[in-house]
C-alpha positions as CSV (number, residue, x, y, z in Angstrom):
1,M,86.5,113.6,108.5
2,K,88.3,112.8,105.0
3,V,87.8,109.8,102.9
4,E,90.7,109.5,100.1
5,I,90.1,107.5,97.0
6,W,93.3,106.5,95.0
7,A,92.2,105.2,91.5
8,E,93.0,104.7,88.0
9,V,90.8,106.3,85.4
10,T,90.3,103.1,83.4
11,C,90.1,100.9,86.5
12,P,86.4,99.5,86.5
13,W,86.8,98.4,90.2
14,C,87.9,102.1,90.9
15,G,84.6,103.5,89.1
16,L,82.5,100.9,91.3
17,G,84.1,101.7,94.4
18,S,83.8,105.3,94.1
19,H,80.3,104.7,93.7
20,R,80.0,102.5,96.9
21,V,82.0,105.3,98.9
22,D,79.3,107.9,97.8
23,R,76.6,105.3,98.8
24,A,78.2,104.8,102.3
25,V,78.7,108.4,102.9
26,E,75.1,109.1,102.2
27,R,74.1,106.7,104.8
28,F,76.3,107.9,107.2
29,E,75.0,109.9,110.3
30,H,77.5,112.6,109.9
31,S,77.6,112.8,106.0
32,D,77.6,116.5,106.2
33,Q,81.0,116.4,107.9
34,V,82.6,113.9,105.4
35,E,85.0,115.3,102.7
36,V,85.6,112.9,99.9
37,V,88.8,113.4,97.9
38,H,90.0,111.5,94.8
39,R,93.7,111.0,94.2
40,S,95.7,109.7,91.4
41,F,97.2,106.2,91.3
42,P,98.2,105.6,87.4
43,L,98.4,102.1,86.4
44,G,98.4,102.8,82.5
45,G,101.5,104.7,82.2
46,G,103.1,101.8,79.9
47,F,100.5,102.1,77.5
48,P,101.2,103.8,74.1
49,A,100.3,107.4,74.4
50,D,99.2,107.7,70.8
51,R,96.7,105.2,70.5
52,T,94.3,102.9,72.6
53,I,94.0,99.1,72.5
54,S,91.1,96.9,73.6
55,V,90.4,95.8,77.1
56,R,90.8,92.3,76.0
57,E,94.5,93.1,74.5
58,A,95.4,95.0,77.6
59,L,94.2,92.0,79.8
60,L,96.6,89.8,77.8
61,S,99.4,91.8,77.8
62,R,99.4,93.1,81.2
63,H,97.9,90.1,83.1
64,G,98.2,87.2,80.8
65,I,94.2,86.7,80.9
66,S,92.7,86.0,77.8
67,G,89.4,84.6,76.0
68,T,86.6,83.5,78.2
69,Q,88.4,84.0,81.5
70,A,89.0,87.6,80.6
71,E,85.5,88.1,79.5
72,A,84.2,86.7,82.6
73,A,86.0,88.8,84.8
74,T,85.0,92.1,83.3
75,R,81.3,91.2,82.5
76,R,81.1,90.1,86.6
77,I,82.0,93.9,87.3
78,E,79.5,94.9,84.8
79,T,76.9,93.1,86.4
80,L,77.8,94.2,90.2
81,A,77.7,98.1,88.6
82,G,74.4,97.6,87.2
83,A,73.1,95.9,90.3
84,E,74.1,98.9,92.3
85,G,72.6,101.6,90.0
86,L,75.6,102.2,87.6
87,S,73.9,101.3,84.2
88,P,75.3,101.0,81.5
89,Y,78.7,100.5,82.9
90,R,80.9,99.4,79.8
91,V,84.0,97.4,80.5
92,W,84.7,94.4,78.3
93,D,83.8,96.4,75.1
94,N,85.7,99.4,76.0
95,V,89.6,100.5,75.2
96,V,92.1,101.6,77.1
97,G,95.1,104.0,76.8
98,N,97.8,105.7,78.5
99,T,96.3,107.7,81.4
100,E,99.2,110.1,82.3
101,Q,97.6,113.1,80.7
102,A,94.1,112.3,82.1
103,H,95.4,112.4,85.3
104,E,97.3,115.4,85.0
105,F,93.8,116.9,83.7
106,L,92.0,115.7,87.0
107,A,95.0,117.2,89.0
108,H,94.4,120.7,87.1
109,A,90.6,120.3,87.6
110,S,91.1,119.6,91.6
111,A,93.4,122.7,91.6
112,Q,90.3,124.8,90.4
113,G,88.1,123.3,93.2
114,K,86.4,120.7,90.8
115,N,88.0,117.4,92.4
116,R,84.7,115.2,92.8
117,E,83.2,116.7,89.9
118,A,85.9,115.9,87.6
119,W,86.6,112.3,88.7
120,D,82.8,111.6,88.7
121,T,82.6,113.3,85.1
122,I,85.6,111.0,83.7
123,F,84.2,107.8,85.2
124,R,80.9,108.7,83.9
125,T,82.3,109.5,80.4
126,Y,84.6,106.4,80.1
127,F,82.4,103.7,81.7
128,G,78.9,105.3,81.0
129,R,79.5,106.5,77.5
130,A,82.5,104.4,76.7
131,E,84.0,107.4,75.3
132,P,87.8,107.9,75.2
133,V,89.6,110.3,77.8
134,F,93.4,110.1,76.8
135,A,93.9,112.4,74.1
136,L,94.3,116.2,74.5
137,D,90.8,117.0,72.5
138,D,89.2,114.3,74.8
139,L,90.2,115.9,77.8
140,L,89.4,119.5,76.3
141,R,85.8,118.5,75.7
142,L,85.5,117.4,79.3
143,S,87.1,121.0,80.3
144,G,83.9,122.3,78.7
145,E,81.5,120.0,80.6
146,L,83.2,121.1,83.9
147,G,83.3,124.7,83.1
148,L,86.9,125.1,82.9
149,D,88.9,127.5,80.8
150,R,89.8,125.8,77.6
151,D,92.7,127.5,76.7
152,L,94.3,127.3,80.3
153,T,93.5,123.7,80.2
154,R,95.4,123.3,77.0
155,Q,98.2,125.2,78.4
156,V,98.8,123.2,81.6
157,L,98.5,120.0,79.9
158,T,101.1,120.8,77.1
159,D,103.4,122.2,79.8
160,R,103.1,119.0,82.0
161,R,102.2,121.4,84.9
162,Y,100.6,118.7,87.3
163,R,103.0,115.7,86.4
164,T,104.9,116.1,89.7
165,R,101.7,116.2,91.6
166,V,100.4,113.1,90.1
167,Q,103.4,111.4,90.8
168,D,103.3,112.5,94.5
169,D,99.8,111.2,94.6
170,A,101.0,107.6,93.5
171,R,104.1,107.6,95.9
172,R,101.9,108.5,99.0
173,A,99.7,105.8,98.1
174,Q,102.5,103.2,97.8
175,R,103.8,104.4,101.4
176,L,100.6,103.8,103.1
177,G,100.7,100.1,101.5
178,A,98.5,100.5,98.4
179,T,99.4,97.6,95.9
180,G,96.5,98.1,93.4
181,A,93.5,100.6,92.9
182,P,91.2,101.4,94.2
183,F,92.7,102.1,97.7
184,I,90.8,103.9,100.1
185,V,92.1,105.9,103.5
186,V,89.4,107.0,106.0
187,D,90.3,109.8,108.3
188,G,93.8,109.1,107.9
189,R,93.9,105.9,109.9
190,Y,92.2,103.1,107.9
191,G,93.8,101.8,104.7
192,V,90.9,99.7,102.6
193,P,92.2,97.8,99.6
194,G,89.9,97.1,96.8
195,A,86.1,98.3,96.2
196,Q,84.6,97.3,99.5
197,D,80.7,97.0,99.5
198,S,79.2,100.2,100.9
199,D,77.9,98.3,104.0
200,T,81.6,97.7,105.1
201,L,82.5,101.1,104.2
202,L,79.7,102.5,106.3
203,G,80.8,100.3,109.1
204,L,84.4,101.7,108.8
205,L,83.1,105.4,108.7
206,R,81.3,104.8,112.0
207,T,84.4,103.2,113.6
208,A,86.8,105.9,112.7
209,W,84.2,108.5,113.7
210,K,84.1,107.1,117.2
211,E,87.8,105.8,117.5
212,T,89.3,109.6,117.4
213,R,92.5,108.7,119.1
214,S,93.4,105.9,116.9
215,V,96.3,106.8,114.8
216,T,97.4,103.2,112.9
217,L,96.7,102.9,109.3
218,A,95.1,99.3,109.5
219,P,94.1,97.4,106.6
220,A,90.6,96.4,106.7
221,G,90.6,93.2,105.0
222,D,90.8,91.8,101.4
223,A,88.4,92.9,98.5
224,P,88.2,91.7,94.8
225,G,89.5,94.8,93.6
226,C,93.1,94.3,92.6
227,G,93.9,91.3,91.0
228,P,93.1,89.5,87.6
229,D,90.9,92.5,86.8
230,A,93.2,94.9,85.2
231,C,93.5,97.1,88.3
232,A,96.6,95.8,90.0
233,V,99.8,97.6,89.7
234,P,101.4,95.9,86.8
235,A,104.8,93.7,87.5
236,R,107.9,95.5,86.7
237,P,110.4,93.6,84.6
């Protein structure tokens, strides 16, 4: 059984949602028969490619959220993450930037058989250590952590070799009904918007396992993943 997670690198709900999927799979009776695959749903393509900005500036420019409201929203995610074993989990004091190159790096790592490892590493680097993951040098450093060939990584990123694959991932998510990140699809049948808690995800795994003849992609309810938390798809002018 396959669990697919569409995510944005800098989306705090995505890092938490990925963690919750892992916890649900660990508790699932057939965990050894579950494959978890991360896919790209870039939301940060509109940010400048040559610099980063603060989270507070991003929330204001993208979603019109500022001041105490913005801080309260991000601190809430930090608190939830800490309670679930992700500590530190830096959101409010972090920076954001254009994530197109980061997603192409993740596609390259996935092609080298390191999908889960690469996504775990980039989330841990960005949220756990509050280190940037946007520039070529940032990603080449991560390639070393993952055991990827540095020269090859530089070449594929310079050539934009995985640009189309990343775009295809995003288009598929939208065809499945995703309006924000994270978006989780269980066994090709159940679409789950947002960072559902691990109990809900565990129940969905069990349902999908039993209902092998169901083929309808069915929303599993609302979740606090995509809204005024910097993770929804930005409105287009």
